[in-house]
Structure formats: C-alpha cells, structure tokens
VOGU-3710 file (C-alpha; in Angstrom, 3 decimals, decimal comma):
1> maspstgsst> 65,367/99,898/185,653  64,557/96,262/186,304  62,289/94,459/183,910  59,003/93,170/185,283  58,900/89,622/186,576  56,777/86,996/184,882  56,304/85,194/188,196  53,119/85,739/190,129  53,071/87,600/193,406  50,301/89,048/195,514
11> sptsstevgd> 52,364/91,998/196,673  55,730/93,459/195,749  58,564/92,621/198,105  62,093/93,876/198,368  63,580/90,384/198,586  62,921/87,005/197,051  61,518/84,360/199,355  63,751/81,313/199,792  61,190/79,116/198,010  61,457/81,342/194,925
21> avphvivklw> 65,272/81,287/194,734  65,589/78,606/192,075  66,848/77,413/189,627  70,606/77,810/189,322  72,036/76,662/185,995  75,725/75,863/185,561  77,134/75,699/182,036  80,456/73,877/181,794  82,359/74,728/178,640  85,827/74,899/177,175
31> pgkseqqktr> 87,620/78,260/177,448  87,617/80,564/174,449  84,096/81,934/174,244  83,801/85,702/174,514  82,144/87,488/177,414  79,478/88,620/174,937  78,751/85,005/173,932  78,546/83,884/177,562  76,288/86,811/178,448  73,986/86,069/175,487
41> laeaitrdvm> 73,819/82,400/176,488  72,979/83,299/180,103  70,246/85,666/178,887  68,780/82,972/176,597  68,823/80,369/179,363  67,150/82,842/181,729  64,417/83,630/179,189  63,727/79,941/178,569  63,618/79,122/182,294  61,184/81,988/182,848
51> eilhygeesv> 58,975/80,966/179,918  58,990/77,196/180,390  59,164/76,852/184,184  57,291/80,067/185,051  59,893/81,598/187,367  60,532/85,312/187,610  63,841/86,692/186,408  64,876/87,365/190,015  64,701/83,626/190,745  67,121/82,503/188,028
61> svameeikpt> 70,911/82,453/188,221  73,331/81,224/185,577  77,043/80,481/185,976  79,723/79,607/183,445  82,496/77,221/184,450  85,349/77,012/181,991  87,190/73,683/181,929  90,320/73,067/179,887  89,967/70,400/177,172  92,711/68,347/178,864
71> ewaerayrpe> 90,634/68,312/182,082  87,207/67,783/180,489  86,996/64,009/181,021  87,916/64,221/184,694  86,134/67,442/185,709  83,041/67,357/183,487  82,398/64,167/181,522  82,912/61,490/184,181  81,277/63,242/187,168  78,508/65,154/185,345
81> vkskmdrlyk> 77,695/63,114/182,242  78,841/59,504/182,494  77,858/59,013/186,143  74,474/60,735/185,662  73,431/59,404/182,264  70,031/58,369/183,661  69,279/62,000/184,589  70,341/63,649/181,329  67,520/65,067/179,222  69,972/65,755/176,417
91> kpgydesdl> 72,802/63,255/175,992  76,013/64,192/174,182  76,925/62,733/170,812  80,350/61,680/172,079  81,719/59,368/174,739  84,855/59,169/176,817  86,871/57,492/174,043  86,405/60,641/171,950  88,122/62,819/174,559
//
C-alpha cells in the first residue's frame, strides 16, 4: 500500500502531471556502501525533500552513482564541484590537491 502524499491535489489521479515530476537527486559516492545504507539515504533524502520543498513522495526520485576513488577528480570533483562552486549550498572540506 502506498503511503499518502504530502503534496496538495484537488482530485486523485493515476499519474503525476509533468509539472509535479521533480526533483531528481543524484548522489555520487565511492563504491563500498551497502544496499541498505543507500536505501536508507534515499529514504532520508526523499523525506527531507517532501518536508522542506513540499513535494509529494511520487514527485521525488533519488539515484546513486558510484565512482571509483581513482576517477573521482575527473568524474565528480572537476565537473560537479570545482566548475560549479558558485552553485554549491554545501562546499566540501577538501580540494583537488587532496585527491
């Protein structure tokens, strides 16, 4: 049984409207975390998105992208952190020289 949505709707529908199909969160992390840990993290992110941004559970999707430590600088740090520093709401406590 699906849990009730916290989003507001005037009538139940069988599909989500395109305008409600957000946000999608991608977590990039090193390999080695268990499926249980990744599931718990996805559930916590979903709860926070619902509570803080007022979306229903059906509107939230969460993905995990595992990146090897040897590929972190090229596949995660440079394109997602270093080049977008002005858009980060939480900056890391390391820089490229630490990698």
